[in-house]
C-alpha positions in Angstrom: -27.1 -28.7 -44.3 -28.7 -30.9 -41.3 -31.4 -29.6 -38.9 -28.9 -29.0 -36.3 -26.6 -26.9 -38.1 -29.5 -24.8 -39.7 -30.2 -24.1 -36.0 -27.0 -23.3 -34.7 -26.4 -20.8 -37.7 -27.7 -17.6 -37.1 -30.5 -16.4 -39.9 -30.9 -13.1 -41.3 -33.5 -12.2 -38.0 -30.6 -13.2 -35.6 -27.7 -11.3 -35.1 -24.9 -11.5 -32.7 -25.5 -8.7 -29.7 -22.3 -7.0 -29.0 -20.9 -6.2 -25.7 -23.0 -3.0 -23.7 -20.7 -0.5 -23.9 -20.2 1.6 -20.8 -18.8 4.8 -19.5 -15.1 4.2 -17.8 -16.6 5.5 -14.7 -19.7 3.5 -14.2 -17.7 0.3 -15.1 -14.9 1.2 -12.3 -17.9 1.5 -10.0 -19.7 -1.7 -10.9 -16.7 -4.2 -10.4 -15.1 -1.9 -7.5 -17.7 -1.5 -5.2 -19.5 -4.8 -6.3 -17.0 -7.3 -4.3 -18.1 -7.5 -0.8 -14.6 -8.0 0.7 -13.5 -4.7 -0.9 -16.3 -3.2 0.7 -15.0 -4.8 3.7 -11.4 -3.4 3.1 -12.4 0.4 2.8 -14.4 -0.3 6.0 -11.3 -1.3 7.7 -9.3 1.7 6.2 -11.8 4.2 7.3 -12.1 3.1 10.3 -8.1 3.3 11.1 -8.1 7.0 9.2 -10.9 8.0 11.7 -8.6 6.5 14.5 -5.7 8.1 13.3 -7.3 11.7 12.7 -9.3 11.7 16.0 -6.7 9.7 18.1 -7.2 12.8 20.6 -10.6 12.5 21.5 -11.2 9.0 20.6 -8.3 7.7 22.9 -10.1 6.8 26.6 -6.5 7.9 28.3 -3.2 9.4 27.4 -0.9 6.8 25.8 2.2 8.3 27.9 0.5 8.4 31.2 2.1 5.8 33.6 0.4 4.2 36.8 2.8 2.1 38.3 0.3 0.5 40.5 -2.3 -0.6 38.1 0.6 -3.0 36.0 -0.3 -5.7 33.6 -4.0 -5.8 34.4 -6.4 -7.7 32.4 -9.5 -6.5 30.2 -11.8 -4.6 33.0 -14.3 -1.5 32.7 -11.7 0.9 33.4 -9.3 -0.6 30.6 -10.8 -2.3 28.0 -8.1 -4.2 26.9 -5.7 -4.1 29.8 -2.7 -2.0 30.6 1.1 -2.5 30.0 4.4 -3.2 31.9 3.7 0.5 33.1 0.6 0.7 33.7 -0.2 2.4 30.3 -3.8 2.3 28.9 -3.4 -0.5 25.9 -6.4 0.6 23.9 -5.4 4.2 23.9 -1.5 3.3 22.9 -3.6 1.2 19.8 -5.7 4.4 19.1 -2.3 6.5 18.8 -0.4 3.6 17.2 -2.7 4.1 14.0 -1.5 7.3 13.7 1.9 6.1 13.8 0.9 3.2 10.8 -0.7 5.6 8.6 1.7 8.2 8.8 4.6 6.2 8.0 2.8 4.2 5.5 1.7 6.9 3.1 4.6 8.8 3.7 7.1 5.8 2.8 5.1 4.8 -0.1 4.8 8.6 -1.5 8.6 8.5 -1.3 9.4 5.1 -2.9 6.9 5.8 -5.5 7.7 9.4 -6.4 11.5 8.6 -6.6 11.1 4.9 -8.3 8.4 6.3 -10.9 10.7 8.9 -12.1 14.1 6.6 -12.6 11.4 3.9 -14.2 9.9 6.5 -16.2 13.4 8.0 -17.7 15.2 4.6 -17.9 11.9 3.3 -20.2 11.8 6.5 -22.2 14.9 7.2 -22.8 16.7 4.0 -23.2 20.7 3.8 -24.1 23.0 4.1 -21.7 21.1 6.1 -19.4 18.6 3.3 -19.3 20.9 0.7 -18.4 22.6 2.6 -15.7 19.7 3.0 -13.9 18.2 -0.1 -14.2 21.5 -1.9 -13.2 21.6 0.3 -9.9 17.7 -1.2 -9.3 18.7 -4.3 -9.8 21.4 -4.2 -7.6 18.9 -2.8 -5.0 16.5 -5.9 -5.8 19.5 -8.2 -4.8 18.7 -7.7 -1.2 15.0 -8.4 0.6 13.4 -5.0 1.0 12.9 -6.2 4.9 16.3 -6.6 5.0 17.3 -3.5 3.5 15.0 -1.0 5.1 16.6 -3.2 8.4 20.1 -2.3 7.3 19.4 1.5 6.5 16.9 1.5 10.0 20.2 0.4 11.9 22.3 2.8 10.4 20.1 5.7 10.6 19.0 5.2 13.8 15.4 4.9 15.2 12.3 7.7 14.9 9.8 8.2 12.8 11.7 10.1 10.2 14.6 7.8 9.9 12.3 4.6 9.3 10.1 6.7 6.9 13.3 7.3 4.9 14.7 3.7 5.5 11.5 2.1 4.1 10.8 4.8 1.4 14.2 3.9 0.0 14.3 0.4 0.6 11.0 0.1 -1.5 11.8 2.0 -4.5 13.0 -1.2 -6.7 9.1 -2.4 -7.6 8.0 0.8 -8.8 11.2 1.7 -10.9 10.6 -1.7 -12.5 7.2 -1.7 -13.3 7.4 2.2 -14.6 9.9 0.9 -17.1 7.8 -1.5 -18.4 5.6 0.6 -19.2 7.3 3.5 -20.3 9.1 1.0 -22.7 5.6 -0.2 -24.0 3.8 3.1 -24.2 6.4 5.0 -26.1 6.0 3.2 -29.2 2.3 4.2 -29.5 0.6 6.2 -32.1 0.1 9.3 -29.8 3.7 9.3 -28.5 5.1 8.9 -32.0 2.7 11.9 -33.3 3.9 14.0 -30.4 7.3 13.6 -31.3 6.7 14.3 -35.1 5.7 18.0 -33.6 8.6 18.3 -31.9 7.2 18.2 -28.3 10.1 17.9 -25.5 11.0 14.6 -24.0 10.0 16.2 -20.7 6.9 16.9 -22.3 5.8 13.8 -23.9 7.0 11.9 -20.4 4.5 14.1 -18.2 1.7 14.6 -20.2 1.6 11.3 -22.2 3.7 8.4 -21.1 3.0 8.9 -17.2 -0.6 9.1 -17.0 -1.0 6.2 -19.0 1.1 4.1 -16.9 -0.4 5.5 -13.7 -3.3 2.8 -13.1 -1.1 -0.5 -12.7 1.2 2.1 -10.0 -1.9 3.3 -7.9 -2.7 -0.6 -7.6 0.9 -1.2 -6.3 0.8 2.1 -4.0 -2.2 0.9 -2.0 -0.9 -2.6 -1.4 2.6 -1.4 -0.7 0.9 0.7 2.0 -0.1 -2.3 3.8 3.2 -3.9 3.2 4.7 -1.0 4.3 2.9 -0.9 7.8 3.7 -4.4 8.5 7.4 -4.0 7.6 7.1 -0.9 10.1 5.7 -3.1 12.7 8.8 -5.7 11.9 11.6 -2.9 12.5 9.7 -2.1 15.6 9.3 -5.4 17.1 13.0 -6.2 16.3 14.0 -2.5 18.1 14.9 -0.4 15.2 12.0 1.3 14.6 9.8 4.1 16.8 11.7 4.7 19.9 10.0 4.3 23.6 7.6 5.9 24.7 6.2 6.1 21.1 2.7 4.2 20.4 3.5 1.9 17.5 1.8 -1.8 17.0 5.1 -3.5 16.4 6.7 -2.3 19.5 3.5 -3.0 21.6 3.7 -6.7 20.2 7.3 -7.3 21.1 6.8 -5.4 24.7 4.0 -8.1 25.1 5.1 -11.1 23.7 6.9 -12.2 27.2 3.3 -11.9 28.6 1.8 -14.3 26.4 0.8 -16.6 28.8 -0.5 -14.5 31.6 -1.3 -11.1 29.8 -1.9 -12.6 25.9 -4.1 -9.1 24.9 -0.8 -7.3 25.4 0.4 -8.7 22.1 -3.0 -10.3 20.7 -4.2 -7.0 20.5 -1.9 -4.9 18.2 -1.1 -7.8 16.0 -4.8 -8.3 15.4 -4.4 -4.3 14.2 -1.9 -5.2 11.8 -3.4 -7.9 10.5 -6.9 -5.8 9.8 -4.9 -3.1 8.1 -2.9 -5.5 5.9 -5.9 -7.3 4.7 -8.0 -4.0 4.3 -5.3 -2.1 2.0 -4.6 -5.9 -0.1 -8.4 -6.2 -0.5 -8.7 -2.4 -2.0 -5.7 -3.0 -4.2 -6.9 -5.8 -5.4 -10.5 -4.3 -6.1 -8.9 -1.4 -7.9 -6.6 -3.9 -10.0 -10.0 -5.4 -11.4 -11.7 -2.1 -12.0 -8.7 -0.7 -13.8 -7.9 -3.6 -15.9 -7.3 -2.4 -19.2 -9.1 -5.6 -21.3 -12.3 -4.9 -19.5 -12.5 -0.9 -19.8 -15.6 0.0 -21.7 -17.5 -3.5 -21.1 -19.4 -5.7 -18.6 
């Protein structure tokens, strides 16, 4: 044996160091909070939540109060982001618009996740003709882009917060159903599921107690990222005039109202548009951090 090979081969006193095992929570905390960009996303979401909850105390003016003597004023001490075409304070409307965005984002994603996960769970676990029918319906819905399907439903239902939540919620069902279907198909053959079947546990009990909890981590990631996408979709619908009805404060509607004055009063569109960009960025970064922290391939190791 050559000298090089002798030095490369571990001797009796040398041992390969195993990966240090840590608890799941410690690994999650280290990975999730160890990325600066995730902390930036958490800060953005926290500020959004504070604005939405305490908008009545934070906003300097009533967002619906008109002052026709001060229309289209630029940023000043009295109005930090200026006034719109009806003399309303733009900053106050942006603050109140955060409440609209967060309510629509969370409610629409909750509806989509609940329905989509239920359909995917039943289709993936039961299989057979039931699974085939459910997934063919989901495939038919996926033929339409999410924003196009939401636009069609919003146009049929009409504007308003409730109708927009329903439209965005239903149009966002297919991704959750597809992901849960794949997870359920994979999990239903695991030993603990087979053991539960051998003990004659009911299908509903197995799905709710064994399949759904183990399929949930990737769905949490999707839900987090989807909130930002839903807020962006709501802004798009409001921009097109089928979203929140006037005089409701919504960022997309504010961008639509102000784009005609980009040359004279650019802050009317830029300010709410910047808020949309920040919120979508924040949710995407937090979702990306959750995906890394919940990755089962890294579970229990550093």
